[in-house]
Phi, psi and omega in degrees: 000130182286158178294325180292326177292322178294328179295334176270328183284329181294313175298326177295319177296319178295320176299316180294319179295319177296322177295317178295316179299315179295323180294323182282323189266340184279151177249341180278133183295326178293318178295323177294319178296319178296320178296320177296319178295325177296320177294320179295322177293327176296318178294320177298320178296322177295321176304313183292319181298310183291328176295318183293320185271331181268322180228078189296332183268356186246165188240021182298318179297323178294319179293320175299321179295315178297320177296317180294322177295319177296317177295320180295324178294318178294320178295320179293318179297317178294318180295320178293323176297319177294318179296321178296318177295323176295318180296323179294326183269328185254339184067024178201151180240026174281147184296324183292337181274352180289337178296343177289346180280351180289155181287000000 
């Protein structure tokens, strides 16, 4: 593995680690969603890095990244809609208060 590839993979690893830490430690649903998006962006960065260094003349990694960004945008829109509905019924978006929605 080249040193230049490692220079790109280390920030991606740090982004993913920060996303996992935020996903595990946060109680606010919006903060959890942001952490999840940070992890998805880290994976997208890995797609581009490995495409560039393993197959320099081809664009498969770029296409996977664009597809992943589109899926992430749809997932974010759906998650925000769910969070808004939770806020309307509970008046709070903390994870511990979602148990109040049970029958």
